C-alpha positions as CSV (number, residue, x, y, z in Angstrom):
1,X,-57.2,-96.2,-19.1
2,X,-60.8,-97.3,-19.2
3,X,-62.8,-99.9,-17.2
4,X,-61.7,-103.5,-17.6
5,X,-58.1,-102.3,-18.2
6,X,-59.0,-101.1,-21.7
7,X,-56.5,-98.6,-23.1
8,X,-57.1,-95.9,-25.7
9,X,-54.0,-94.2,-27.1
10,X,-53.9,-90.8,-28.8
11,X,-51.1,-89.6,-31.0
12,X,-50.6,-86.4,-28.9
13,X,-51.9,-84.2,-26.1
14,X,-54.2,-82.4,-28.5
15,X,-56.0,-85.6,-29.4
16,X,-55.8,-86.9,-25.9
17,X,-57.7,-83.9,-24.6
18,X,-60.3,-84.2,-27.3
19,X,-60.7,-88.0,-26.5
20,X,-60.9,-87.4,-22.8
21,X,-63.7,-84.8,-23.3
22,X,-65.5,-87.3,-25.5
23,X,-65.1,-90.2,-23.0
24,X,-65.8,-88.2,-19.9
25,X,-66.3,-90.2,-16.6
26,X,-65.4,-93.5,-18.3
27,X,-61.8,-92.5,-18.1
28,X,-60.2,-94.0,-15.0
29,X,-56.7,-92.6,-15.6
30,X,-55.2,-90.3,-18.2
31,X,-51.4,-90.3,-18.7
32,X,-49.0,-88.4,-21.0
33,X,-45.4,-87.5,-21.3
34,X,-43.7,-84.5,-19.8
35,X,-42.3,-82.6,-22.8
36,X,-39.0,-81.8,-21.2
37,X,-38.2,-84.9,-19.1
38,X,-40.0,-87.5,-21.1
39,X,-41.4,-89.1,-18.0
40,X,-45.0,-90.5,-17.7
41,X,-47.3,-88.1,-15.8
42,X,-50.9,-87.7,-14.9
43,X,-52.8,-86.0,-17.6
44,X,-55.2,-84.5,-15.1
45,X,-52.4,-83.0,-13.1
46,X,-50.3,-81.8,-16.1
47,X,-49.9,-78.3,-17.3
48,X,-50.6,-77.7,-21.0
49,X,-48.8,-75.2,-23.2
50,X,-50.6,-73.9,-26.4
51,X,-49.7,-71.4,-29.0
52,X,-45.9,-71.9,-28.8
53,X,-43.6,-71.0,-31.7
54,X,-41.9,-74.4,-31.5
55,X,-43.8,-76.8,-33.8
56,X,-43.4,-80.5,-33.2
57,X,-45.2,-81.6,-36.5
58,X,-48.3,-83.2,-35.0
59,X,-51.9,-82.1,-34.7
60,X,-52.9,-78.4,-34.6
61,X,-53.5,-76.5,-32.5
62,X,-50.4,-78.0,-30.9
63,X,-50.4,-78.9,-27.2
64,X,-47.3,-79.7,-25.1
65,X,-47.5,-81.2,-21.6
66,X,-45.5,-80.5,-18.5
67,X,-45.5,-82.0,-15.0
68,X,-44.5,-78.7,-13.3
69,X,-46.2,-75.4,-13.9
70,X,-42.9,-73.6,-13.4
71,X,-41.3,-75.6,-16.3
72,X,-44.3,-74.7,-18.6
73,X,-44.0,-71.0,-17.7
74,X,-40.3,-71.0,-18.3
75,X,-40.8,-72.8,-21.7
76,X,-43.4,-70.1,-22.6
77,X,-40.9,-67.3,-21.8
78,X,-38.6,-68.7,-24.4
79,X,-41.0,-70.0,-27.1
80,X,-44.2,-68.1,-26.4
81,X,-47.7,-69.5,-25.8
82,X,-49.9,-69.8,-22.8
83,X,-50.1,-72.2,-19.9
84,X,-53.4,-74.0,-18.9
85,X,-54.6,-76.5,-16.4
86,X,-56.2,-79.7,-17.6
87,X,-59.9,-78.8,-17.7
88,X,-59.2,-75.4,-19.2
89,X,-56.9,-76.8,-21.9
90,X,-59.6,-79.5,-22.7
91,X,-62.2,-76.8,-23.2
92,X,-59.9,-74.5,-25.2
93,X,-59.0,-77.2,-27.7
94,X,-62.6,-78.2,-28.0
95,X,-63.7,-74.6,-28.7
96,X,-60.9,-74.1,-31.2
97,X,-61.7,-77.2,-33.2
98,X,-65.4,-76.3,-33.1
99,X,-64.7,-72.8,-34.3
100,X,-62.5,-74.1,-37.2
101,X,-65.2,-76.6,-38.2
102,X,-62.5,-79.0,-39.1
103,X,-61.9,-82.4,-37.4
104,X,-58.4,-83.3,-36.4
105,X,-56.6,-85.5,-39.0
106,X,-55.9,-88.0,-36.2
107,X,-59.5,-88.6,-35.1
108,X,-59.0,-92.4,-35.0
109,X,-57.7,-93.7,-31.7
110,X,-55.9,-96.9,-31.0
111,X,-57.6,-99.3,-28.6
112,X,-56.5,-102.4,-27.0
113,X,-56.2,-104.4,-23.9
114,X,-52.7,-104.2,-22.5
């Protein structure tokens, strides 16, 4: 959510992290869905799982979000991957995309006033 109630929507956490990094301090609030419970959570307070063997069919490298660190850690025990806090996850995705020299196929974001 941006100033004047403007809303940008990303297709997944991967694209949301890239967009947040691009928008910076303009972002008033970032929200996402908890992967297990499908509840709306704060993106800044979420825990991010990367490198898991479970592929959801969206952007790569894939990122899954969890409200509770303990849920993310238990998920990783079963499906592999690593758990990261918001800022760390944002920088990891940025560096991975930069290293691959390939833009995400979902670089367009939906905008609107809702």
